C-alpha positions, 0 to 999 in steps of 0.5 A: 523212232529212236531216242538217245541220251548221254550218260556217264560211266559211274563205276565198273562192275568187275575188274577194270581189265575184265569188266562184267558190266558198266553202271551208268549215271546222269547228273540231276539238277542239283549236280548229283550223279544219279544211277540210271541203269547198267550195260549188258554183260560185257564180252571178254576181250572185246573193246566197246565200239569195235566190231566183233 
């Protein structure tokens, strides 16, 4: 079984042109963005969602 959820990119760790990781958040019931996790280390020159 696979469980998924939606999250927003709260910030980029590193330069926008060469991000190292993405910090993710979800809104709580009070409407505040709460940190929920981070992406794995990104691969330089690879766009998310594109095959490598």
